[in-house]
C-alpha positions in Angstrom: 86.7 33.3 135.7 85.5 30.5 134.8 85.9 30.8 130.7 89.1 32.9 131.3 90.2 29.8 132.5 88.8 27.2 130.1 90.5 30.3 127.2 93.8 29.4 128.3 93.4 25.8 128.9 92.7 25.9 125.5 95.5 27.1 123.9 97.8 26.6 126.6 99.0 23.8 123.9 100.3 26.6 121.4 102.1 28.5 124.2 103.9 25.5 125.1 104.9 24.6 121.7 105.8 28.0 121.3 108.0 28.1 124.2 110.3 25.1 123.5 110.5 26.1 120.1 112.1 29.6 120.8 114.0 27.2 123.4 115.4 24.6 120.6 116.7 27.8 118.6 118.5 28.8 121.6 119.8 25.8 122.8 120.8 25.3 118.9 122.5 28.9 118.1 123.5 29.2 121.2 126.1 26.0 121.1 127.3 25.1 117.6 129.1 27.9 115.9 127.9 27.0 112.6 124.8 27.4 112.9 124.9 30.3 115.5 127.5 32.5 112.9 124.7 31.9 109.9 122.2 32.9 112.6 124.2 36.4 113.3 125.2 36.3 109.8 120.9 36.5 108.9 120.1 38.3 112.2 122.6 41.4 111.1 121.7 41.7 107.7 118.2 41.8 108.4 118.8 44.6 111.2 121.0 45.8 108.3 118.1 46.5 106.1 115.4 48.0 109.0 117.6 50.9 109.9 117.8 51.4 106.1 114.4 51.7 105.7 114.6 54.0 109.6 116.9 56.4 107.7 115.4 57.2 104.9 111.9 56.7 106.4 114.0 59.5 109.4 115.5 61.7 106.3 112.3 62.0 104.3 110.4 63.3 108.1 113.6 66.4 107.3 113.8 66.7 104.6 110.9 70.4 105.2 113.7 71.6 107.9 116.5 71.0 105.5 114.7 73.0 102.3 114.2 75.8 104.2 117.2 75.9 105.3 119.6 75.7 101.6 116.8 78.1 100.9 117.9 79.9 103.4 121.8 79.4 102.7 120.7 80.7 99.0 119.7 83.7 99.6 122.5 85.0 102.3 125.5 83.4 99.1 123.6 85.0 96.7 124.1 88.4 98.8 127.7 87.5 100.2 128.8 87.5 96.2 126.8 90.6 95.5 129.4 92.5 98.4 132.1 90.9 96.9 131.7 91.9 93.6 130.8 95.6 95.0 134.6 95.4 97.0 136.2 93.8 94.1 135.7 96.7 91.6 135.9 99.4 94.5 139.1 98.2 95.3 140.3 97.6 91.6 139.2 101.8 91.0 140.6 102.7 93.9 143.8 100.6 93.6 143.8 102.4 89.7 143.1 105.8 90.6 145.3 106.3 93.0 147.9 104.0 93.4 147.3 102.4 97.4 145.1 100.2 98.6 142.3 102.5 100.6 140.1 100.6 103.3 137.1 99.2 100.5 133.2 100.2 102.0 132.4 97.6 104.4 129.2 95.9 103.5 129.5 93.5 105.9 127.2 95.0 107.9 124.5 94.5 105.9 125.5 90.8 104.8 125.3 90.3 109.3 121.8 92.4 108.9 120.5 89.5 106.8 120.2 86.5 107.7 118.5 88.2 111.2 116.7 89.9 109.2 114.9 86.6 106.7 111.9 85.0 108.0 110.8 81.3 106.7 107.8 79.9 105.3 106.3 77.6 103.6 103.9 78.3 99.9 100.6 77.2 101.2 98.2 78.1 97.6 100.0 79.2 94.1 99.2 80.2 90.9 101.2 80.4 88.2 98.1 80.5 84.7 96.4 83.4 85.5 97.6 87.3 84.6 97.5 88.4 87.8 99.2 84.9 90.0 99.5 85.5 93.6 100.2 82.9 96.5 99.5 82.9 99.9 102.3 81.7 102.9 102.2 80.8 106.1 103.1 83.1 108.3 101.2 87.0 108.9 101.7 89.9 110.8 102.5 88.0 114.3 105.5 86.5 112.5 107.0 90.5 111.9 105.4 90.7 108.2 104.3 93.4 106.7 102.7 94.7 103.3 105.5 95.5 100.7 107.9 93.4 102.2 110.0 91.0 100.0 109.7 87.8 99.6 112.5 85.4 97.6 113.6 81.9 97.5 117.1 79.9 96.8 117.4 80.1 93.3 115.9 84.1 92.9 113.1 86.2 93.7 109.6 85.4 94.1 107.9 88.4 94.6 106.4 91.2 96.9 103.7 91.1 99.6 100.0 92.8 99.6 98.2 92.6 101.9 99.4 90.7 105.7 96.7 88.6 108.6 97.9 87.3 112.2 98.8 83.8 110.6 98.8 83.9 105.9 100.3 86.5 104.0 99.3 87.7 100.1 102.5 87.2 97.3 101.8 89.0 94.8 104.2 87.4 92.4 106.6 88.2 89.6 104.3 86.5 87.2 101.9 89.4 87.7 100.4 91.7 85.6 101.2 94.5 87.6 104.7 93.1 89.3 107.9 95.6 88.2 111.1 94.9 89.8 113.7 97.3 89.9 116.7 95.2 88.2 120.5 95.8 86.3 123.1 93.7 84.7 125.1 92.0 86.8 128.9 93.8 86.5 127.3 96.9 85.5 125.0 99.6 86.3 122.4 99.1 83.0 119.5 99.0 85.2 115.8 99.0 84.2 112.4 96.7 85.4 111.7 92.8 85.4 107.7 92.7 84.2 106.1 89.6 82.8 103.0 90.0 80.0 101.4 86.3 81.0 102.2 83.2 78.8 105.5 81.3 80.0 105.6 81.0 83.2 109.5 81.1 83.0 110.0 84.0 80.4 110.0 88.3 81.7 110.7 91.1 79.7 113.0 93.6 80.9 112.5 97.4 79.4 114.7 100.8 79.2 118.9 99.3 78.5 120.5 101.2 76.5 121.0 101.0 73.2 124.6 101.4 74.3 125.6 98.5 76.6 127.6 95.7 75.9 124.3 92.5 75.8 124.9 89.4 75.5 122.2 86.8 75.7 123.6 84.7 78.8 123.9 87.9 81.1 122.8 87.8 84.7 120.2 90.4 85.6 119.9 90.2 88.9 118.0 92.7 91.6 119.7 96.7 91.6 119.3 97.4 94.8 117.0 101.3 94.2 114.5 99.6 95.8 113.4 99.3 99.6 112.7 95.6 99.0 114.7 94.5 97.5 118.8 94.4 98.6 120.8 93.8 95.7 122.6 91.3 94.1 119.6 88.6 94.6 119.5 86.4 91.6 116.4 86.9 88.8 117.2 85.1 85.7 119.4 85.2 82.5 119.2 87.2 79.2 117.5 84.5 76.5 116.7 87.4 73.7 118.3 91.3 73.0 115.2 93.3 71.5 114.4 96.6 69.7 111.6 98.9 72.6 108.7 99.4 70.5 109.7 103.3 70.3 113.5 102.1 69.0 114.9 103.6 71.9 115.8 101.1 73.7 116.4 97.0 74.7 114.1 95.0 75.6 115.7 92.0 76.9 113.9 88.8 77.7 115.0 86.6 80.6 115.0 83.5 81.3 113.9 83.6 84.6 115.7 81.5 87.4 112.4 80.5 90.1 110.2 77.9 88.5 107.4 78.9 90.3 105.3 76.4 90.0 107.9 74.1 91.7 108.1 75.8 94.8 107.6 74.8 98.3 110.0 77.6 100.7 110.9 80.9 100.2 112.0 83.1 102.8 110.7 87.2 103.5 112.9 89.9 103.7 112.2 92.1 106.5 114.5 95.9 105.9 114.3 97.5 109.4 114.9 100.6 107.8 112.2 100.3 105.2 109.7 102.4 107.3 112.1 105.6 106.9 113.3 105.3 103.6 109.8 105.4 102.0 109.3 108.6 104.1 112.7 110.2 102.0 111.4 109.2 99.5 107.9 110.7 99.9 109.3 113.8 100.3 
């Protein structure tokens, strides 16, 4: 106790000095308008800088959640556009043939259901330079993920689930020699399969396109909806080159992929509740 009192008395002059400094500053700024206004201005400037730093830090911390929400929104918008294009084409067709406007087939139920079928995930491991590239995401069977579910990002298709554990899933990337995605030319019913031949991670190929199809560079390639994995209208890329197939009977299109898998973090897994039923019908 004696040592404690000695330490306090040794520094009491510093405590008194700081107290008097604070008191003099208070009296100076409280009763002198000019000095008070300067103090108020400088204090507000410092507070503004501190608040700006705080906002930037909080914004940075919120980025993962905001990015995941944007990815989900983009997927819904892509599907929404496909629904609208389908209904517009159907309406125009019915109007030209019948001269009346019958109710268009309603695919909005499919659209509203898609939102509840998306399972948000984050990529925890990835490769793009191998022949058979795979990804690992941080959701698994306990989150409702099963093999053969489609994985998409806000910019397009990512791959297909090939294996699951309780908390993680292995995804066969579209940059995989075994990947084959059913796709079509947007605005037409010409379809084929998107495959990757290795090399450039931004280039893939669509084969079996009929030679009578009218194709030009820049045409959009999207999922066809002819599988139980991806709904129709999910963006895949654009036509970069038009080539003849090896047998000369069809076109082979070189596709500039819309998704850069080397720069990807947030994805969504598509859970199609009717997949098991559709798979059983196709197996018959």
